[in-house]
N, C-alpha and C positions, 0 to 999 in steps of 0.2 A: 504494499500499500504506500502510495506517495503521500507524504504529509505536506499540507499547504498551510501557510500562515493564515490565521483566523482574523487578522486585523482587517478592518473595512478597506476595500479597494486595494488590497495587497495581493494575496494569493501566491506569494513566492514559494518556491521549493528549493531543495538543495542544489538543483540543477542551475539555478539562477546565481550561484556563487555565494549564497548566504548560509549562515549557521542557523539551525532551527532549535528552539528550546521548548520542552514540555512545561506545562504549567507546574508550579511548585507543589509539592505534597504538603508543605506547611500551610495550614488553613488561613493564617493571617496574611501571608504573602500571596496565596492563591486568590484571596478576596481583593487584594490591591490590584493584581494583574487583571482580574475579571472586571473590576470597576473601570479600569483604564480602557479596556476593549469596548465595554458597554457604552462609553461616552460617544463612540462613533457608530456602534451597532446596538441600538436600543432594544431591538427585538431578539437579540441573541440570547439563548437560554443558558449559556455558561459552558465552561470547558468539559470535554469528555476526556477519556484516556488517550485520545488521538490528537487532541488540540495542541497546536504549537504556535509560537510567535517567532518571527525571524529576527535576525540581528539588526536589521534596519531600524527597528523600533526602540533600540537601546542606545543611550549616550556612550561615547567611547570609555568614560570612566566607570561604566558598569561591568567591564570585562576584567578578568584576572590578567595582570601584566606578567606573562610568563616568558617573555622574549620572542613570542610568536611574530610580532611585527618586525623585529630585527631580521629574523630568518626569511620572512616574506619579502622584505626589501632587498635581500640578497638573492632572491629567486630560488630559495631552497625549499620549495614545497609549502603546502598549506596544512596546518593542523586544525583541529576543531577548537573553536573559540569557547571559552568557559566563562560563565557569568559569576559575579560575586554573589554570595548568599543573599545580600540585601538589595539586589538589583530589581528595579521596577521599570517597566516600559514607559517611556514618556514621549516618544516621537510618533505621532500619528498625523499623517498628512490628509488634507481635504481632497476631494476628487479632482478639483481643478489643478492641484499640484502634482498629480500623477499623470504620466504619459500613457495614453492608451495604446494598446497593442494594435498594429494595423488591421488585424482581422476583426477587431471589435469597434473600429471607428464607424461612425454613422456616415451615411452617404453611399452612393452607388459605386461599386467596384465591379468591373466586368472581367471575366476570365479571358484568357487568351483563346481558349477553344470557342467561346461565344463570339469573340471578335472575328475569328476566322469564318465561323458560320454566317455571321451577319455580312461580312465582306462578299462571300460567295453568293448569298441571297440577293444582295444589291446588284452584283455583276449579272446574275441570271435575269433579274428584272429589267435591267438596261438592255440586255440582249433581246429579250422578248419585245420590248417596246420599240426597238429600232429595227427589228426583223432581220438581224444580222446572222442568225443561226440557220436560217434557211427554210 
């Protein structure tokens, strides 16, 4: 199962190059995380065992400084980021601040196959109206 970030307008997965974090088991911290998500998603019923938030929603000082950034800057691979025990998500962007994926943009997009069919149809219509095909 691919885990997706539950924050409103986010939906990131690990394939997007972010770290994903399950909601804390500590009830006090879990309530804080849930309250932050519900500010943007009022109808959200709360976290399940599969619910995660991505690293985009946490300030840089929420992460354990274990030298990971140093190794990344040298191009020596990526490790999994770790949150500090008291980390709370604070970065939630509004929909206008998110860039929509091209497939979800509103407006008409035509496929290449449709364009080819349309061009062929127009060509045949011209041919029939001019009586060039015999």
